[in-house]
C-alpha angles and dihedrals in degrees: 000000000000089000090052092052092048090052091051092050090048090051090051090049091049093049109110117249112239115223117219121216119242114261097037115145089223134355117266094255088056095055123099122186110188141151133212113231133176148124115296115285095015090122105260097143093042089055091048091051090052092048091053091048096049092045090053095247091118127034094201129035115237121214126222094214090053093047091239101110110130094217093053095066101150115097089231090055092050093049096047099035093231135109113249104168129032113253126203130209141161129224137160130240129172089351091305126122107233116196110194131194115192108204132198122257099203113101092228089069098044090126088072089058092045096055093041094053090047091067103029126098096210144001142211110222110205121205129186111242088222103036096038117184106005130183098270089044087064092046096053090043090056090048090053090048090052092057095038095241117173112229146202117201124218122193104209133191095041087157093063124105108262095026112156119176096185093051092051091048090053091047091053089053096043106036098034096033087227127159091235121170127174118244091177138039124205120250101219127342138238110353092358095055105131108160145306141284113234104219093193097055093024098227137115122250122200129179129230108236093194093069096038094266094300092122116074124200117201118196148137121313111260112259094237090057099040096094093047090048093051091049093048092048091050089053090048093051092048093049092049092045089054089056102037128050097204092055089045091055091049091046093053090052093045127358089212094076113199115254096243093050091047092047093051092049092047089053093051092048092047092050089052089049091239092122136031110205111216122209132173142209147127111261096187089055091046094245127137100008101112092053087049091055088048089053091051090054095040102042113019117084129258118223087266092059096059124079118265112276114263127220144142135249108260093227107030096028089221114156115260129192122202117194119212111261142118092239097051121099110282118263129161141162124233101219101167139027123202126183106216117196092220105035102027120222115012118194117204109214137188110207110215100176138006125006133291114215132193110263092021122136116237128194125225111203092196094061096025087228135130120220135180124241107229100180137008119208134195105213131222103179103289093347126082144188124211116241133178101225142023110208129207113288094025133116124217145134128260130202128205103052113117107178103045125116135185111292097023119140119230117202146135116296094227092045102040126179135169115214123204111281123234115258118217132194122256118262112254104187130058134192132186116237132184136169117260091225135022088245090063095053098090093041090051091051091052092047093051091047092051092050093046088052089055099042119045091193092058116077137167122224139170123238105236093211103041102023089231120152109241125198115205127201147151099272149334093284091050092055092042090057091048091051091049092049092051089064103032102040103027099028093225121148109222139165119223133194130220117291114263134189117271099225124194134207131223140159128260100204140017118284140178131215132183131187135177118202111198116156143135111241118180091347094306127105116239116197136176135141127195138176120198130193117203131193132172120252133196121290117282091010096122130229108290119191121207128189114215096172130098124245087251093058093042116016116220092246090067099045095085090050091053091049091049090051092051091048090049089052090053093056093071120026129207101253107053105346091262121148115268125234143178097031126137112209124198122189097217102170140012139173122206130184115222092227111016103044116106138176091248091055094050094044091052092044090051092052094050094043090050093051091048091049091051091051089053093048099065100253117217136188121249127205130194115255117208126213102228125196117189127191111201139157112259095249092065097047094102095050093047093048092048091052091049090052090053089053093056090255123163113211110222103176142003117204139171127230104166127267088017136055120222124217119192115192144156112236131174111252090229089067096050104066107119092011093133092065093043097052091046089053093048095049102031090249095303099111130074136186145193129201141186135183112269111169145329115254135183115273114237112259098247093049091045090056090050092051095048093047093059 
């Protein structure tokens, strides 16, 4: 044991000391970048408002249900009482700089969660003490797993009827397969919820309701909870000792591990994602928030605690690692674009290494262009403050960059790096839109372009048959918000159609296509010949293109033209002009003429060969399948299940959460339009549901024929 401790001390002594640049608001080890994520209506924004109030950032708490929450600044958010766009802010607690991103909970805006988790160092996962682990809880948890984000869990709404801390803790462990361990126990439950027991310090904390919970009272643990607290602390110590050697050494010396040793070990285990500390409270009643901020500071990582950011060289594609530090070469990721009516395009940036200064030139490897940063802003929801420098580990917004999109890397031209881009889900719902008058046409085009720049899950396409403009998004609510913004923000009068399903096409077997383009255009011969081999891949695996031809068969100068032609062919399929997905393409043969071959010829040949190959590969239609979770009283179970069966639904699980029953099913999106009205009718308004996109599946033959004959 002594040898182990000596080794640990030696490692700490050998750890390089990070220098902090002058002018920083806080040193790197005192910075926390975290987001708040949860299912819709779990209380994320309410928690954020309380954090801002207790840290002194706000002088009055806003309420979501009153439309006064600071972080819900969009008019659509205030009217609906939901978060639509992620909002960033900065506050200070215990001499630490806390950068917070409040994310949406509705599945239609999951892209906001995706890009936030991509650049954050930690997260607070909020769960309802009554609802427990809900569908969007699982989605955001998987997103955090994908980006390796350490987490703290907070069980909110402990004052609600039906609140059960132990049940939610078990659900987190079982349904999310998470190493969750409680660091707090509730004092009371439902109407009698008073405070929490801190299992690290072994004391009880209650909150003074007369001063909005700002006053904390620390005292002895109530006698009726003493045994449960001792048992829970023993479990906490054992779990941390299993994950951390220093706590294990202390535990073997004395099972009653000192609070400071336990806290340090818990932090190390949390940063390594070996433990998820679980806390509880009631945000709306101003209880449990200050200990939650303490947990963010104590357990979530600083930028120094996360591994160096990884990327590749834009030309050689060699792997590059950039450690966090103010004196490293600058690198940052543009994770969000906002079009501000006063300042133009604002780019939200996470700085991973180096410093970004006002007036500095930054290089974008995607466009191979250099642009100048005109202003740097520190954001507080929709408000901002001008600053001179963004330091490593910080999040801010910059103004002055024109050709930057979500996921772009910003770096130094002589020290380039390309960081991993953010991947977003495919849109599943489409809606036709057109200007009311000819005078509105150009304004509508600009508005749609601006919104598609901001939102990677919103795209604009043209219907090849009708020439209609189609807007594509993640759900009915998503498109409803877009339609509302067209009028309110951009003052454009537009007509919209009913939402429709955004189908996709793919192939069901391998196929080959060959095409020779040989024509005289403008008195000059254009020649190119291509053969393509296609085969289906797994769902959501993309459309990889592989060249199996030699430079003699297909010179390098024509390869990009061939790839562009194949990509163009994928935009509109052969069945119903829907985009194609999950196809692997191999360029297996090519013929080039030393004089007459051109890029135009090879691009056209690639398009035609691709379409022929698709026709030979048994093309099929794909439809989005939604994961549906329904909460209904037991007496309506039969009616709800019968309706699901009529909608081509496949029931995956039946569960009980008294007094409700839970149905989890996969249902085609095409069958769910108007489902809100139907389920209310079936259950007299007593049932509710949530849904999220799960996968694309092949449409049954008879339904496919009906769709294509429209």
